[in-house]
PAZAPA-4460 file (N, C-alpha, C; in steps of 0.05 Angstrom, whole numbers, plus 32768, in hexadecimal, padded with zeros to 4 digits):
% residues 72
    n_x    n_y    n_z   ca_x   ca_y   ca_z    c_x    c_y    c_z   seq   type   mol
   7F9B   7F6A   80A0   7FA7   7F50   80A7   7FC0   7F4A   8097     1      G     A
   7FC9   7F5C   8085   7FE1   7F58   8075   7FF4   7F6F   807B     2      V     A
   800D   7F69   807F   8021   7F7D   8086   8039   7F7C   8073     3      F     A
   8048   7F92   8073   8061   7F91   8064   8073   7F7C   8070     4      K     A
   8082   7F6D   8061   8089   7F71   8045   8078   7F61   8031     5      P     A
   8060   7F5A   8038   804E   7F4B   8026   8049   7F5B   800D     6      A     A
   804C   7F4F   7FF5   8048   7F5E   7FDC   802C   7F6B   7FDA     7      P     A
   8018   7F60   7FE6   7FFD   7F6B   7FE5   7FFC   7F87   7FF1     8      A     A
   800D   7F8D   8004   800D   7FA7   8011   8017   7FBC   7FFD     9      V     A
   802B   7FB6   7FEE   8035   7FC9   7FDA   8022   7FCC   7FC3    10      Y     A
   8013   7FB7   7FBD   7FFF   7FB8   7FA8   7FE8   7FCB   7FAF    11      K     A
   7FE4   7FD0   7FC8   7FCF   7FE3   7FD0   7FD4   7FFE   7FC4    12      L     A
   7FEE   8007   7FC3   7FF5   8021   7FB8   7FF0   8022   7F9A    13      A     A
   7FF7   800D   7F8C   7FF3   800E   7F6F   7FD6   800C   7F68    14      T     A
   7FC7   7FFD   7F77   7FAA   7FFB   7F73   7F9C   8016   7F79    15      D     A
   7FA4   8022   7F8F   7F97   803B   7F97   7F9D   8052   7F83    16      R     A
   7FB5   8054   7F7A   7FBC   8069   7F68   7FBC   8061   7F4A    17      F     A
   7FB3   8049   7F45   7FB0   803E   7F2A   7FCA   8044   7F19    18      R     A
   7FE0   803A   7F24   7FF9   803D   7F16   800A   8024   7F17    19      C     A
   801F   8023   7F08   8031   800C   7F07   8044   800F   7F1F    20      A     A
   804F   7FF9   7F29   8062   7FFA   7F3F   8079   800D   7F3A    21      P     A
   8083   800C   7F21   809A   801D   7F1A   8094   803B   7F1A    22      G     A
   807B   8042   7F1C   8073   805E   7F1E   8076   8069   7F3A    23      D     A
   807B   8058   7F4D   807C   8060   7F69   8099   8061   7F72    24      I     A
   80A1   8077   7F7F   80BB   807A   7F8C   80B7   8076   7FAA    25      S     A
   80C3   8062   7FB4   80C0   805A   7FD0   80DA   8061   7FDF    26      F     A
   80D7   806F   7FF6   80EF   8077   8006   80EC   806B   8022    27      Q     A
   8101   8060   802C   8101   8056   8048   811E   8055   8052    28      S     A
   8120   8056   806D   813A   8052   8079   813D   8034   8082    29      S     A
   8128   8025   807E   8129   8008   8085   8130   7FF8   806C    30      N     A
   8147   7FEB   806D   8150   7FDD   8055   813E   7FC6   804E    31      R     A
   8132   7FB8   8061   8120   7FA3   805B   8107   7FAD   804C    32      W     A
   80FE   7FC5   8054   80E7   7FD1   8047   80ED   7FD8   802A    33      D     A
   8105   7FE2   8025   810E   7FE8   800A   810F   7FCF   7FF9    34      I     A
   811A   7FB9   8005   811B   7FA0   7FF6   8100   7F96   7FEE    35      A     A
   80ED   7F97   8000   80D2   7F8E   7FFA   80C4   7F9F   7FE5    36      A     A
   80C8   7FBA   7FE7   80BC   7FCC   7FD3   80C9   7FC7   7FB8    37      A     A
   80E3   7FC3   7FB8   80F1   7FBD   7F9E   80E6   7FA3   7F92    38      K     A
   80E2   7F8F   7FA2   80D7   7F76   7F99   80BB   7F7A   7F8D    39      A     A
   80AD   7F8E   7F97   8092   7F94   7F8D   8093   7FA5   7F74    40      A     A
   80AB   7FAD   7F6C   80AE   7FBC   7F53   80B1   7FDA   7F56    41      G     A
   80B1   7FE4   7F6F   80B3   8001   7F73   80CF   800B   7F6E    42      F     A
   80D2   8024   7F67   80EC   8031   7F67   80F2   8039   7F84    43      R     A
   810A   8034   7F8D   8110   8037   7FAA   8128   8048   7FB0    44      C     A
   8126   8057   7FC5   813C   8067   7FD0   8140   805F   7FED    45      V     A
   8157   8054   7FF3   815E   804C   800E   816C   8064   801C    46      W     A
   8160   806D   8032   816C   8083   8041   817D   8075   8057    47      I     A
   8197   8072   8050   81A9   8063   8061   81B9   8076   8073    48      N     A
   81AC   807F   8088   81B7   8094   809A   81D0   808B   80A8    49      R     A
   81D3   8071   80AE   81E9   8067   80BE   81FF   805A   80AF    50      T     A
   81FC   8059   8094   8210   804B   8084   8210   802D   8088    51      G     A
   81F8   8022   808D   81F5   8005   8092   81FC   7FF5   8079    52      A     A
   8205   7FDD   807C   820B   7FCC   8065   81F0   7FC3   8058    53      P     A
   81F2   7FBE   803E   81DA   7FB6   802F   81D5   7F98   8034    54      D     A
   81C0   7F92   8041   81B9   7F76   8048   81AA   7F68   8032    55      E     A
   81A1   7F76   801E   8191   7F6A   8009   819C   7F72   7FED    56      Y     A
   81B3   7F6A   7FE6   81BF   7F72   7FCD   81B0   7F69   7FB4    57      P     A
   81A0   7F54   7FB6   8190   7F4B   7F9F   8178   7F5D   7F99    58      D     A
   8171   7F6F   7FAC   815B   7F81   7FA9   8165   7F9E   7FAE    59      L     A
   8178   7FA5   7F9E   8186   7FBF   7FA1   8173   7FD7   7F9E    60      A     A
   8177   7FEC   7FAF   8167   8004   7FAA   8171   8012   7F91    61      P     A
   8160   8024   7F87   8168   8033   7F6F   817B   804A   7F77    62      D     A
   8179   8052   7F90   818A   8067   7F9A   818E   8064   7FB8    63      R     A
   81A6   806B   7FC1   81AB   806B   7FDE   81B4   8088   7FE6    64      V     A
   81A8   8093   7FFB   81AF   80AE   8004   81B4   80AC   8022    65      V     A
   81C2   80C1   802C   81C9   80C2   8048   81B4   80CF   805A    66      N     A
   81A3   80E0   804E   818F   80EE   805E   8179   80F8   804C    67      D     A
   8163   8102   8058   814C   810B   8049   8152   8123   8037    68      L     A
   8166   8133   803D   816C   814A   802C   8173   8142   8010    69      R     A
   817D   812A   800C   8184   8121   7FF1   816B   811C   7FE0    70      A     A
   8154   811B   7FEC   813B   8117   7FDD   8130   8131   7FD1    71      L     A
   813A   8147   7FDA   8130   8161   7FD1   8136   8166   7FB3    72      L     A
***
């Protein structure tokens, strides 16, 4: 009954793996998803394939890449 971007959803990961939010690296091509994960304390990589403008500058990703190859 709870969905992203609710903070409780991101807490599921830290509870399950018994770790701090900063221990998780979260990757997504959805900027809103990155903003929500960053607000939850995760380290975030935005996969910005289209060169879209940053709609959430107050919740900046830790890294921005153009495609998945940059994660290797």
